[in-house]
TORLO-837856 format. One line per 4 residues: number of its first residue (from 1); for each residue x, z, y of C-alpha. Coordinates in steps of 0.001 Angstrom, whole numbers. Layout:
BEGIN
NUM = X,Z,Y ~ ... .
// end
This chain:
BEGIN
1 = 174398,-171600,92800 ~ 170658,-170968,92871 ~ 168325,-173799,91996 ~ 165506,-174726,94356 .
5 = 162790,-172905,92434 ~ 164965,-169816,92055 ~ 165731,-169809,95767 ~ 162056,-170137,96627 .
9 = 161174,-167287,94273 ~ 163845,-165041,95759 ~ 163149,-165839,99401 ~ 159378,-165683,98897 .
13 = 159632,-162277,97237 ~ 161573,-160976,100218 ~ 158901,-162282,102611 ~ 156151,-160839,100416 .
17 = 157804,-157428,100344 ~ 158208,-157404,104121 ~ 154671,-158615,104839 ~ 152916,-156290,102390 .
21 = 153108,-153340,104792 ~ 152857,-155313,108025 ~ 149915,-155272,110427 ~ 146933,-157498,109550 .
25 = 148038,-160201,111999 ~ 151530,-160168,110488 ~ 150106,-160484,106991 ~ 147928,-163427,107986 .
29 = 150954,-165122,109549 ~ 152918,-164552,106329 ~ 150004,-165974,104307 ~ 149898,-169099,106480 .
33 = 153681,-169487,106361 ~ 153818,-169227,102570 ~ 150885,-171643,102188 ~ 152784,-174231,104229 .
37 = 155934,-173464,102221 ~ 154005,-174179,99013 ~ 152851,-177525,100483 ~ 156503,-178364,101215 .
41 = 157511,-177272,97711 ~ 154915,-179611,96163 ~ 156109,-182575,98231 ~ 159743,-181836,97359 .
45 = 159010,-181321,93662 ~ 157010,-184547,93335 ~ 159728,-186572,95071 ~ 162609,-185063,93104 .
49 = 161103,-184792,89632 ~ 158542,-187637,89820 ~ 155850,-186425,87397 ~ 153927,-189168,85602 .
53 = 150606,-187706,86789 ~ 151069,-185931,90129 ~ 147331,-185547,90904 ~ 147231,-181857,89944 .
57 = 150140,-181052,92263 ~ 148607,-182944,95165 ~ 145360,-180971,94626 ~ 147404,-177779,94732 .
61 = 149020,-178906,97989 ~ 145572,-179642,99464 ~ 144373,-176163,98459 ~ 147386,-174553,100087 .
65 = 146696,-176609,103206 ~ 143190,-175135,103341 ~ 144658,-171658,102915 ~ 147114,-172263,105754 .
69 = 144307,-173390,108079 ~ 142108,-170381,107251 ~ 144893,-167833,107612 ~ 146045,-169402,110875 .
73 = 142495,-169023,112201 ~ 142404,-165369,111174 ~ 145729,-164791,112963 ~ 144034,-165805,116195 .
77 = 140660,-164137,115563 ~ 140590,-161123,113299 ~ 137077,-159819,112343 ~ 136621,-156094,112144 .
81 = 134921,-156261,108766 ~ 133684,-158904,106409 ~ 130294,-157246,106021 ~ 129052,-157684,109568 .
85 = 128548,-161437,109376 ~ 127450,-164207,107098 ~ 129822,-166841,105682 ~ 131714,-168678,108478 .
89 = 133393,-172095,108439 ~ 136751,-170310,108139 ~ 135484,-168667,104940 ~ 134372,-172081,103631 .
93 = 137848,-173539,104272 ~ 139488,-170554,102611 ~ 137178,-170665,99589 ~ 137950,-174382,99274 .
97 = 141479,-173293,98406 ~ 140137,-171655,95231 ~ 138152,-174744,94306 ~ 141191,-176973,94779 .
101 = 143441,-174615,92818 ~ 140908,-174686,89947 ~ 140848,-178494,90108 ~ 144650,-178563,90131 .
105 = 144864,-176408,87002 ~ 142263,-178622,85326 ~ 144230,-181767,86186 ~ 147494,-180266,84942 .
109 = 145923,-179435,81585 ~ 144274,-182828,81055 ~ 145471,-185090,78251 ~ 145312,-188864,77945 .
113 = 143778,-188685,74521 ~ 140152,-189614,73960 ~ 137646,-186837,74815 ~ 140259,-184775,76662 .
117 = 137916,-183927,79548 ~ 135893,-181550,77345 ~ 138866,-180177,75445 ~ 139082,-176393,75620 .
121 = 135779,-175993,77482 ~ 134176,-174079,74616 ~ 136892,-171431,74661 ~ 136873,-171348,78460 .
125 = 133075,-170929,78469 ~ 133261,-168002,76035 ~ 135846,-166224,78181 ~ 133876,-167016,81360 .
129 = 130626,-165612,79994 ~ 132359,-162426,78927 ~ 133994,-162186,82360 ~ 130584,-162562,84008 .
133 = 129235,-159682,81961 ~ 132212,-157470,82780 ~ 132119,-158356,86483 ~ 128425,-157610,86661 .
137 = 128552,-154394,84687 ~ 131624,-152818,86198 ~ 131865,-154406,89640 ~ 128840,-156067,91180 .
141 = 125998,-153991,89753 ~ 127473,-150618,90778 ~ 128308,-151870,94253 ~ 124863,-153396,94756 .
145 = 123206,-150204,93566 ~ 125281,-148190,96032 ~ 124216,-150334,99008 ~ 120671,-150988,100116 .
149 = 121537,-154111,102123 ~ 124368,-156225,100727 ~ 123180,-159652,101723 ~ 125588,-159678,104670 .
153 = 128483,-159339,102247 ~ 128033,-162806,100748 ~ 131579,-163766,101727 ~ 133031,-160964,99632 .
157 = 130622,-161599,96754 ~ 131888,-165187,96585 ~ 135275,-164021,95321 ~ 134182,-163106,91767 .
161 = 132555,-166489,91221 ~ 135555,-168378,92604 ~ 137918,-166274,90537 ~ 135735,-166954,87507 .
165 = 136083,-170715,88045 ~ 139877,-170508,88325 ~ 140021,-168222,85264 ~ 137963,-170733,83277 .
169 = 140412,-173545,84071 ~ 143389,-171349,83170 ~ 141841,-170489,79804 ~ 141220,-174196,79228 .
173 = 144872,-174919,80093 ~ 146065,-172370,77570 ~ 143823,-173614,74778 ~ 144611,-177315,75273 .
177 = 148372,-177123,75666 ~ 150734,-176870,72704 ~ 153381,-174909,74599 ~ 153227,-173980,78270 .
181 = 156111,-175282,80347 ~ 157865,-172948,82759 ~ 155914,-174450,85666 ~ 152615,-173904,83820 .
185 = 153657,-170331,83023 ~ 154184,-169730,86745 ~ 150685,-171126,87395 ~ 149075,-168852,84813 .
189 = 150947,-165826,86158 ~ 149970,-166705,89734 ~ 146273,-166880,88773 ~ 146505,-163546,86934 .
193 = 148067,-161942,90014 ~ 145458,-163313,92432 ~ 142596,-162229,90132 ~ 143909,-158664,90144 .
197 = 144338,-158791,93913 ~ 140813,-160144,94446 ~ 139232,-157484,92218 ~ 141058,-154740,94119 .
201 = 139999,-156349,97404 ~ 136331,-156564,96433 ~ 136259,-152945,95320 ~ 138012,-151769,98479 .
205 = 135904,-153790,100946 ~ 132556,-153082,99260 ~ 133477,-149410,99384 ~ 133860,-149627,103187 .
209 = 137475,-150677,103544 ~ 138780,-153043,106239 ~ 138661,-156811,105971 ~ 142431,-157139,105477 .
213 = 142373,-155291,102167 ~ 144858,-152828,100716 ~ 148619,-153157,100342 ~ 148084,-153871,96629 .
217 = 145797,-156839,97384 ~ 148179,-158110,100047 ~ 151130,-157981,97640 ~ 149093,-159848,95014 .
221 = 148052,-162631,97407 ~ 151603,-163066,98673 ~ 153096,-163240,95165 ~ 150356,-165686,94198 .
225 = 151715,-168113,96801 ~ 155349,-167440,95869 ~ 154694,-168202,92195 ~ 152861,-171427,93071 .
229 = 155846,-172621,95115 ~ 158279,-171819,92291 ~ 156065,-173754,89861 ~ 156035,-176806,92140 .
233 = 159853,-176827,92448 ~ 160667,-176204,88783 ~ 161876,-179361,86927 ~ 159301,-178797,84182 .
237 = 156533,-179644,86661 ~ 157119,-183287,85621 ~ 156634,-182583,81902 ~ 153631,-184396,80452 .
241 = 151073,-181902,79087 ~ 150923,-182103,75288 ~ 147580,-181389,73680 ~ 147535,-178622,71093 .
245 = 145123,-179900,68457 ~ 145883,-176897,66301 ~ 144088,-174555,68693 ~ 140819,-176467,68793 .
249 = 139446,-175730,65348 ~ 140178,-172018,65619 ~ 142188,-171953,62427 ~ 144868,-169797,64032 .
253 = 144481,-166200,62905 ~ 145329,-164631,66239 ~ 143344,-167200,68206 ~ 140186,-166578,66207 .
257 = 140638,-162806,66317 ~ 141000,-162931,70100 ~ 137835,-164976,70514 ~ 135850,-162626,68281 .
261 = 137091,-159673,70322 ~ 136002,-161404,73544 ~ 132566,-162126,72066 ~ 132093,-158486,71066 .
265 = 133130,-157172,74485 ~ 130050,-158661,76172 ~ 127386,-156921,74067 ~ 129338,-153660,74180 .
269 = 129567,-153770,77969 ~ 125878,-154736,78233 ~ 124821,-151811,76055 ~ 126909,-149447,78137 .
273 = 125340,-150757,81387 ~ 121793,-150519,80074 ~ 122304,-146919,78980 ~ 123760,-146032,82405 .
277 = 120995,-147778,84372 ~ 118279,-146177,82279 ~ 119844,-142773,82728 ~ 120090,-143250,86502 .
281 = 116656,-144873,86803 ~ 118097,-148050,88346 ~ 117254,-150560,85611 ~ 116241,-153929,87066 .
285 = 115250,-157230,85463 ~ 118563,-158776,86435 ~ 120367,-155904,84703 ~ 118842,-157102,81433 .
289 = 118653,-160855,81687 ~ 122050,-161589,83252 ~ 124226,-159829,80602 ~ 121947,-160846,77757 .
293 = 121858,-164452,79005 ~ 125650,-164558,79247 ~ 125932,-163036,75786 ~ 123489,-165603,74378 .
297 = 125433,-168444,75943 ~ 128605,-166957,74453 ~ 127021,-166932,71003 ~ 125933,-170554,71351 .
301 = 129420,-171560,72489 ~ 130950,-169673,69589 ~ 128687,-171452,67112 ~ 129557,-174787,68724 .
305 = 133212,-173997,68447 ~ 132934,-173019,64794 ~ 130968,-176201,64124 ~ 133649,-178276,65801 .
309 = 136322,-176387,63883 ~ 134544,-177076,60606 ~ 134141,-180782,61432 ~ 137762,-181054,62451 .
313 = 138815,-179195,59309 ~ 136869,-181682,57210 ~ 138401,-184554,59151 ~ 141848,-183114,58641 .
317 = 141143,-182657,54954 ~ 140171,-186330,54769 ~ 143301,-187266,56706 ~ 145382,-185107,54394 .
321 = 143832,-186728,51331 ~ 144493,-190158,52822 ~ 148053,-189131,53627 ~ 148550,-187865,50068 .
325 = 147240,-191143,48654 ~ 149408,-193129,51058 ~ 152422,-191001,50107 ~ 151753,-191664,46437 .
329 = 151436,-195403,47095 ~ 154580,-195344,49207 ~ 156420,-193434,46506 ~ 155380,-196015,43914 .
333 = 156503,-198819,46222 ~ 159813,-197086,46945 ~ 160347,-196509,43241 ~ 159632,-200185,42600 .
337 = 161991,-201246,45381 ~ 164683,-198938,44067 ~ 164461,-200529,40627 ~ 163750,-204169,41531 .
341 = 165468,-206961,43398 ~ 163624,-207733,46676 ~ 164381,-211473,46542 ~ 163328,-212407,43007 .
345 = 161196,-209376,42092 ~ 163257,-208937,38928 ~ 164575,-205557,37737 ~ 167908,-204698,39337 .
349 = 171179,-203197,38113 ~ 169830,-199610,38230 ~ 166825,-200601,36127 ~ 169070,-202342,33605 .
353 = 171427,-199365,33431 ~ 168504,-197019,32730 ~ 167255,-199357,30025 ~ 170699,-199516,28429 .
357 = 170916,-195724,28373 ~ 167382,-195420,26989 ~ 168198,-197811,24129 ~ 171507,-196163,23340 .
361 = 170106,-194336,20299 ~ 167672,-196999,19087 ~ 168172,-198831,15838 ~ 168468,-202050,17833 .
365 = 170189,-201201,21152 ~ 169974,-204831,22166 ~ 172306,-207648,23011 ~ 173448,-207995,26622 .
369 = 173953,-211388,28265 ~ 175669,-211510,31654 ~ 174938,-214744,33557 ~ 176663,-216152,36636 .
373 = 175692,-219387,38425 ~ 178587,-221833,38600 ~ 179494,-223102,42059 ~ 176817,-221063,43832 .
377 = 179155,-220179,46703 ~ 179548,-223868,47494 ~ 175754,-224295,47687 ~ 175437,-221317,50024 .
381 = 178212,-222513,52313 ~ 177313,-226204,52387 ~ 173498,-226039,52415 ~ 172902,-222578,53877 .
385 = 171721,-219227,52573 ~ 167965,-220054,52672 ~ 168591,-222870,50174 ~ 170739,-220535,48074 .
389 = 168045,-217845,48081 ~ 165357,-220358,47116 ~ 167560,-221598,44270 ~ 168001,-218040,42973 .
393 = 164235,-217520,43016 ~ 163692,-220785,41125 ~ 166384,-219905,38584 ~ 164876,-216445,38139 .
397 = 161496,-217974,37307 ~ 163094,-220492,34955 ~ 165111,-217806,33184 ~ 162092,-215520,32858 .
401 = 160193,-218302,31113 ~ 163185,-219115,28889 ~ 164152,-215637,27674 ~ 160567,-214789,26736 .
405 = 158581,-211543,26827 ~ 160749,-209729,24280 ~ 163783,-209709,26618 ~ 164497,-207910,29882 .
409 = 165704,-210198,32681 ~ 167424,-208551,35669 ~ 169227,-209713,38779 ~ 172361,-207667,39356 .
413 = 173161,-209080,42789 ~ 174436,-212289,44344 ~ 174185,-215092,41762 ~ 174529,-212749,38783 .
417 = 171723,-212156,36270 ~ 171528,-210177,33030 ~ 169394,-210445,29903 ~ 168865,-207559,27487 .
421 = 167308,-208943,24291 ~ 166848,-207896,20674 ~ 170179,-208371,18999 ~ 169178,-210118,15764 .
425 = 171863,-212207,14089 ~ 174614,-214206,15758 ~ 172756,-217492,15292 ~ 169678,-216183,17141 .
429 = 171832,-215031,20055 ~ 173654,-218369,20160 ~ 170342,-220232,20167 ~ 169042,-218114,23043 .
433 = 172225,-218792,25027 ~ 171867,-222521,24319 ~ 168277,-222436,25574 ~ 169395,-220700,28776 .
437 = 172218,-223181,29383 ~ 169884,-226121,28836 ~ 167181,-224679,31084 ~ 169591,-224124,33976 .
441 = 171058,-227631,33659 ~ 167726,-229207,34563 ~ 167756,-230373,38212 ~ 166099,-228047,40719 .
445 = 164266,-229494,43722 ~ 164799,-227010,46557 ~ 163469,-227847,50038 ~ 164154,-231552,49702 .
449 = 167486,-231117,47903 ~ 167925,-231999,44232 ~ 170481,-229486,42966 ~ 172363,-229715,39668 .
453 = 173785,-226357,38661 ~ 175131,-224756,35519 ~ 175578,-221191,34411 ~ 178233,-219249,32508 .
457 = 177310,-216500,30043 ~ 179194,-213479,28767 ~ 177709,-211979,25582 ~ 178065,-208341,24452 .
461 = 176518,-207468,21100 ~ 175360,-204850,20502 ~ 175075,-203579,24085 ~ 174114,-199923,24110 .
465 = 176466,-198026,21774 ~ 179323,-198631,24169 ~ 177276,-197168,27024 ~ 175641,-199040,29914 .
469 = 178741,-199244,32096 ~ 181031,-200231,29221 ~ 178564,-202849,28002 ~ 178444,-204476,31430 .
473 = 182223,-204329,31669 ~ 182626,-205958,28268 ~ 180064,-208641,29075 ~ 181848,-209266,32363 .
477 = 185105,-209868,30493 ~ 183346,-212402,28281 ~ 181854,-214023,31375 ~ 185312,-214295,32911 .
481 = 186526,-216076,29793 ~ 183549,-218453,29967 ~ 184457,-219309,33558 ~ 188113,-219788,32686 .
485 = 187197,-221996,29713 ~ 185441,-224520,31954 ~ 182065,-222922,32801 ~ 178626,-223999,31538 .
489 = 179139,-222159,28282 ~ 178704,-218791,26546 ~ 181532,-216588,25293 ~ 181008,-213521,23102 .
493 = 183025,-210371,23740 ~ 185572,-209233,21199 ~ 188314,-206618,21272 ~ 190887,-209292,22035 .
497 = 189295,-209882,25428 ~ 189883,-206267,26379 ~ 193473,-206509,25221 ~ 193975,-209663,27272 .
501 = 192392,-207899,30246 ~ 194884,-205052,29879 ~ 197678,-207588,29641 ~ 196364,-209364,32731 .
505 = 196277,-206072,34649 ~ 199818,-205261,33579 ~ 200902,-208776,34532 ~ 199416,-208344,38010 .
509 = 201302,-205056,38425 ~ 204540,-206757,37375 ~ 203763,-209673,39675 ~ 203223,-207342,42628 .
513 = 206571,-205644,41953 ~ 208306,-209015,41508 ~ 207293,-210107,45006 ~ 209565,-207416,46430 .
517 = 212599,-208726,44488 ~ 214237,-212106,43899 ~ 212609,-212925,40562 ~ 210996,-216206,41660 .
521 = 212843,-219519,41743 ~ 211601,-222850,43071 ~ 212204,-225877,40827 ~ 211722,-229482,41896 .
525 = 210448,-232554,40017 ~ 211083,-236055,41472 ~ 208337,-238433,42607 ~ 209514,-242055,42286 .
529 = 208460,-245231,44119 ~ 207533,-247499,41201 ~ 208364,-250768,42932 ~ 211969,-249757,43720 .
533 = 212710,-246845,41406 ~ 213877,-244772,44382 ~ 213280,-241037,44687 ~ 210640,-240806,47420 .
537 = 209764,-237079,47186 ~ 210023,-233971,45047 ~ 207302,-231534,44033 ~ 208070,-227815,44415 .
541 = 207178,-225802,41291 ~ 207614,-222014,41128 ~ 209215,-220317,38122 ~ 209293,-216581,37341 .
545 = 212357,-215054,35669 ~ 211683,-211272,35371 ~ 215033,-210863,33625 ~ 217877,-213262,32818 .
549 = 216771,-215526,29996 ~ 213087,-214456,30189 ~ 210597,-216964,31639 ~ 206914,-216285,32441 .
553 = 205095,-219607,32524 ~ 203032,-220669,35579 ~ 199982,-221028,33327 ~ 200128,-217239,32891 .
557 = 201021,-215809,36278 ~ 199416,-218346,38655 ~ 195812,-217488,37528 ~ 196678,-213785,37773 .
561 = 198049,-214301,41277 ~ 194881,-216201,42227 ~ 192586,-213454,40909 ~ 194518,-210634,42578 .
565 = 195075,-212384,45925 ~ 198861,-212190,45492 ~ 198925,-215992,45606 ~ 198933,-215759,49412 .
569 = 202295,-213968,49566 ~ 203710,-215969,46655 ~ 202579,-219279,48147 ~ 204159,-218482,51509 .
573 = 207454,-217603,49787 ~ 207445,-220911,47868 ~ 206518,-222866,51010 ~ 209342,-221392,53095 .
577 = 211911,-221875,50311 ~ 210808,-225477,49697 ~ 211018,-226292,53419 ~ 214520,-224818,53643 .
581 = 215748,-226748,50581 ~ 214052,-230016,51598 ~ 215372,-229970,55178 ~ 218868,-231052,54049 .
585 = 217538,-233565,51537 ~ 215376,-235185,54167 ~ 218287,-235497,56590 ~ 220574,-237010,53924 .
589 = 218169,-239023,51762 ~ 214819,-239179,53613 ~ 213187,-237206,50784 ~ 209817,-235444,51352 .
593 = 208627,-232321,49535 ~ 205220,-231595,47990 ~ 203992,-227979,47901 ~ 200905,-226824,46005 .
597 = 198332,-224862,48002 ~ 195633,-222646,46454 ~ 192086,-222278,47782 ~ 192817,-218622,48552 .
601 = 195681,-219596,50861 ~ 193597,-222091,52801 ~ 190922,-219428,53360 ~ 193419,-217329,55302 .
605 = 192690,-217718,59043 ~ 196359,-218138,59945 ~ 197468,-220518,57202 ~ 198074,-223451,59569 .
609 = 200245,-221179,61718 ~ 202140,-220068,58587 ~ 202972,-223704,57750 ~ 204019,-224390,61332 .
613 = 206422,-221404,61307 ~ 207935,-222503,57991 ~ 208575,-225997,59389 ~ 210095,-224711,62630 .
617 = 212287,-222113,60906 ~ 213638,-224652,58394 ~ 213922,-227655,60699 ~ 211920,-229860,58296 .
621 = 209807,-232474,60150 ~ 206030,-232189,59503 ~ 206014,-235772,58174 ~ 208327,-234689,55319 .
625 = 205861,-232073,54036 ~ 202975,-232888,51684 ~ 200427,-230177,50882 ~ 198880,-230665,47454 .
629 = 195366,-229354,46878 ~ 192873,-229604,44018 ~ 189889,-231918,44050 ~ 187467,-229037,43537 .
633 = 188801,-227349,46667 ~ 187726,-230266,48850 ~ 184349,-230533,47170 ~ 183753,-226834,47847 .
637 = 184715,-227359,51484 ~ 182528,-230429,52078 ~ 181074,-228881,55214 ~ 183196,-230257,58077 .
641 = 182999,-226887,59832 ~ 184620,-225171,56862 ~ 187795,-223216,57599 ~ 189655,-225181,54901 .
645 = 188891,-228524,56543 ~ 189697,-227173,59997 ~ 193160,-226017,58910 ~ 193980,-229223,57028 .
649 = 192844,-231298,59991 ~ 195045,-229296,62367 ~ 198072,-229739,60109 ~ 197499,-233484,59722 .
653 = 197448,-233839,63505 ~ 201022,-232481,63439 ~ 202054,-235056,60805 ~ 201704,-233037,57592 .
657 = 200237,-235132,54753 ~ 197641,-234000,52200 ~ 197502,-234999,48523 ~ 194642,-234458,46052 .
661 = 195941,-233327,42643 ~ 194366,-234227,39260 ~ 192013,-236754,40847 ~ 189177,-237879,38586 .
665 = 188852,-234682,36553 ~ 186546,-232850,38924 ~ 183338,-233636,40797 ~ 184560,-236862,42372 .
669 = 182682,-237998,45447 ~ 183192,-241063,47649 ~ 181831,-239026,50559 ~ 184752,-236604,50662 .
673 = 187262,-239447,50128 ~ 185829,-241134,53176 ~ 185389,-238164,55475 ~ 187917,-235476,54558 .
677 = 191586,-235239,55688 ~ 193584,-236646,52724 ~ 196440,-239178,52404 ~ 197375,-239355,48704 .
681 = 195485,-239443,45398 ~ 197342,-238103,42345 ~ 195915,-239598,39146 ~ 195607,-237026,36373 .
685 = 197848,-237513,33331 ~ 194801,-237676,31034 ~ 194034,-241208,32324 ~ 197424,-242674,31301 .
689 = 197223,-244548,27955 ~ 199666,-243574,25220 ~ 199058,-246658,23027 ~ 197195,-249964,22986 .
693 = 193937,-248827,21335 ~ 190422,-249358,22671 ~ 190510,-245888,24204 ~ 193638,-246915,26077 .
697 = 191833,-249945,27492 ~ 189123,-247684,28907 ~ 191809,-245404,30381 ~ 193476,-248402,32031 .
701 = 190146,-249333,33562 ~ 189894,-245861,35086 ~ 193429,-246056,36469 ~ 192817,-249531,37898 .
705 = 189602,-248304,39558 ~ 191305,-245275,41110 ~ 194263,-247330,42378 ~ 191979,-249957,43902 .
709 = 189818,-247250,45457 ~ 192847,-245527,46978 ~ 194206,-248743,48459 ~ 190813,-249755,49847 .
713 = 190642,-246395,51630 ~ 194213,-246664,52908 ~ 195507,-243939,50564 ~ 198603,-243878,48353 .
717 = 198171,-243551,44557 ~ 200544,-241369,42511 ~ 200352,-241226,38697 ~ 201175,-237893,37044 .
721 = 202518,-237331,33532 ~ 204536,-240568,33250 ~ 206641,-240203,30085 ~ 207436,-243694,28752 .
725 = 208799,-247028,30069 ~ 205598,-248688,28841 ~ 203517,-246492,31101 ~ 205803,-247363,34016 .
729 = 205327,-251076,33337 ~ 201525,-250720,33172 ~ 201399,-248733,36409 ~ 203521,-251322,38206 .
733 = 201223,-254041,36949 ~ 198184,-252144,38218 ~ 199802,-251719,41629 ~ 200195,-247931,41505 .
737 = 202496,-246790,44304 ~ 204396,-243869,42782 ~ 204926,-241991,39543 ~ 205884,-238511,38450 .
741 = 206710,-237192,34993 ~ 209366,-236448,32390 ~ 210368,-240129,32285 ~ 211837,-239709,35780 .
745 = 213035,-236145,35397 ~ 212075,-232625,34447 ~ 211763,-229782,37008 ~ 215237,-228503,37934 .
749 = 216758,-226059,40417 ~ 217672,-226851,44022 ~ 221406,-227368,43298 ~ 220715,-229805,40462 .
753 = 218134,-231586,42610 ~ 220764,-232119,45314 ~ 223072,-233703,42746 ~ 220307,-235942,41361 .
757 = 219324,-237144,44831 ~ 222952,-237831,45716 ~ 223466,-239761,42476 ~ 220288,-241752,43027 .
761 = 221433,-242690,46524 ~ 224824,-243717,45195 ~ 223218,-245813,42472 ~ 220991,-247504,45023 .
765 = 224014,-248282,47212 ~ 226112,-249668,44317 ~ 223714,-251106,41731 ~ 225080,-251924,38276 .
769 = 226149,-255576,37984 ~ 226319,-256059,41744 .
// end
């Protein structure tokens, strides 16, 4: 299917071919018809394609309207010849078409940039002056010399000057546009066609031909209108003209060569004309001054253009120099950003790695310290990331001052820093680590918050011989040991750490395989009501038997499960097994079950739903389940919007109780005891006195304080690690609610637990001596 512009081009060509050999009246009718068709094409094109600046197209439509009026007049009244009368109003209307077409081309080549109105005028002036010389030498001068009286032919003589104006605007369009659109190409081709037709017409009429011109001229005029209509309908008519700055200075080889050729044509044509006029004896003043004047103007325009080109070249050279300097500055900034942390301004991991590689062959490759802020995640989550970022900046400044100028301080990401310092002896390294630990312990005032933080350090000495990556890996192992040992300390790497890491990795692999088999068993330890001696609850404790007779202690595999994330699957297995075992005990004896929960489990979005499914599948009432969490877990979840708190709160609404294990050993806070969802405090075994010494008296004071605090808050107090009758007596005297420990029973399997609970019930029903 033909597009609109293609259809117009095809139909217009057919009309042009038919009208070329028609009678004069038929030609004029075809001219008028095509002019009106062009007006319609402009209206259609503007409405469909909506150019941003339609002024040029409306000027073209106005010009075609003038052409339609003039040709319609000539259809009705056809003069015998153009030379028998002066210019009429019909001629004025027709010539207005040329003026409007020139204005349209000028508008379509205009740019919105500053000084665009004069853009390309130098080049257009050079071409125009050369065209004047050629028109005079080869067209007007010979015709005027052949006729004694040519004043009556003013209408015909107007064509060269009008064509010259249109040609000037077309040259300007070409020199100011980066790449001509298809619509602009049609415009340029249309002007070229009409110029050829007008030249042929002038020659024919001045030689005595009829006013209608030859078939060649008629074909040119008709195709001129057809090409204008196609340009108006083409979609590219809406394309914004883009200025071609590269053409203005004349740096293009072909552009400059073309202009020089144009400049040389004028003098050559003038010389030829002067020789001819002198030989024929027809040399007039105008024959000298008009070509020479046009040539002089051309020379001035050429000089102006070269001057502008030189100025623009200098300006571009300055811009290029500025761009080069900016690129160099940008490259330095990018290099700095690539090697430095944007938050603290410290060197980053890449910088440190390069430094480690550079020092690999030095006599002193350096000692590497890997630092990690303890509890930083809690600060970020509870106080917000802006506070966390400000703390990192403050710590970076404090560390920079502490490590001194002889050490490299880097931030590796998150809350992790590194120090590369001269190795020296072990005592010097230990002293530097002690200085760092002490500096970080000092309170930091951040946006109205007084923060107390510590830092853990992994030491690798020497750093470089192992390679940058290996040194960081070794230091990271030492840092892990520092964290595991209680934080706020430095640990130096040794080969044993790597061996333990390998063992830990192997243990995790074995643990992952064990989850697919039945290697885990749940044991239960009783929790006794101290006032009655009755078994109130049991605590579920997982045991791992890889093979019969082989036991892997919880102190080994539980940390590995936590680190690897396998604690989620393991914890769910223990929970479901404990609920199934405790369901029967609760029905028969009213016994509850306590299940330990890790922080990693509570961070799972669906943990509350997991507990609910375990209760429903086993038939255990929610009130018979106690979830036991660590004190540090609640402190880290102090924000009431925390996922941990949300899940515990949801479970407590169903009746599940929450116990805090090892109370008093962590960062105890009355705020979380008051606000967070807990029901039971379990007093750590370290507070129970083993004898009657002064230290025991202080321990008793702690126990008494915790018991009183629990009761005042409406919580139950459970003492862990009860091993002697004396401890039981003291706890009863202090009012402690419940006890747990070897004195009441060691962890045993589910079958043995059933027997113990049954025996305890029987003993309670038939007490000795009753």
